[in-house]
C-alpha positions as CSV (number, residue, x, y, z in Angstrom):
1,M,9.4,-2.7,-4.8
2,D,7.2,-3.9,-2.0
3,L,3.5,-3.1,-1.9
4,R,3.9,-0.4,0.7
5,E,6.4,1.4,-1.5
6,R,4.1,0.9,-4.6
7,F,1.1,2.3,-2.6
8,A,3.2,5.3,-1.5
9,T,4.4,6.1,-5.0
10,N,0.9,5.7,-6.5
11,L,-0.8,7.8,-3.8
12,R,1.7,10.6,-4.4
13,R,1.3,10.3,-8.2
14,L,-2.5,10.2,-8.1
15,R,-2.7,13.2,-5.7
16,H,-0.4,15.2,-8.0
17,A,-2.4,14.2,-11.1
18,K,-5.5,15.7,-9.4
19,G,-3.6,18.8,-8.5
20,M,-4.4,18.4,-4.8
21,S,-2.2,19.3,-1.9
22,Q,-1.6,17.0,1.0
23,D,-3.6,19.3,3.2
24,A,-6.6,19.1,0.9
25,V,-6.5,15.3,0.6
26,A,-6.0,14.8,4.3
27,Y,-8.9,17.1,5.2
28,D,-11.3,15.5,2.6
29,S,-10.3,12.0,3.7
30,D,-10.5,12.8,7.4
31,V,-6.9,11.9,8.2
32,S,-4.1,14.1,9.5
33,R,-1.7,15.7,7.0
34,S,1.2,14.1,9.0
35,Y,-0.3,10.7,8.6
36,L,-0.9,11.2,4.8
37,S,2.7,12.4,4.5
38,Q,4.0,9.2,6.2
39,L,1.8,7.1,3.9
40,E,3.4,8.9,0.9
41,K,6.8,8.2,2.2
42,G,6.0,4.5,2.7
43,K,6.5,4.7,6.5
44,Y,3.0,3.4,7.4
45,Y,0.7,0.7,6.2
46,A,-2.8,2.0,5.2
47,S,-5.9,0.2,6.4
48,L,-8.6,-0.8,3.9
49,K,-10.8,1.9,5.5
50,I,-8.2,4.6,4.7
51,I,-7.6,3.3,1.2
52,G,-11.3,3.6,0.6
53,R,-11.4,7.1,1.8
54,L,-8.4,8.2,-0.2
55,A,-9.8,6.5,-3.4
56,D,-13.1,8.4,-2.9
57,V,-11.3,11.7,-2.5
58,L,-9.1,11.1,-5.5
59,S,-11.9,9.6,-7.6
60,V,-10.1,6.4,-8.4
61,D,-10.7,2.7,-7.9
62,P,-8.8,1.5,-4.8
63,A,-6.9,-0.9,-7.0
64,E,-5.1,2.0,-8.6
65,F,-3.0,2.3,-5.5
66,L,-1.4,-1.1,-6.1
67,K,-1.0,-1.1,-9.9
68,A,2.5,-1.1,-11.2
69,T,3.5,1.6,-13.6
70,D,6.1,1.3,-16.3
71,S,8.7,3.1,-14.2
72,Q,7.9,0.8,-11.2
73,D,8.3,-2.3,-13.3
74,A,11.7,-1.2,-14.5
75,R,13.1,-1.3,-10.9
């Protein structure tokens, strides 16, 4: 799994864990819902600025987006 895919998977997982919709995260992080959707699909690379905004909205350390989970390690 490359880093873009790992980021996408973790972004989606963290958003779901907070019980937030894509619309809410997009609005709170000042990005479009379309862009957020593409990030979650692994279609785009996120800048450090966007990673920081998303981390703030989801109340996580930015490094959480790149951590491997057990299911990701199994791939």
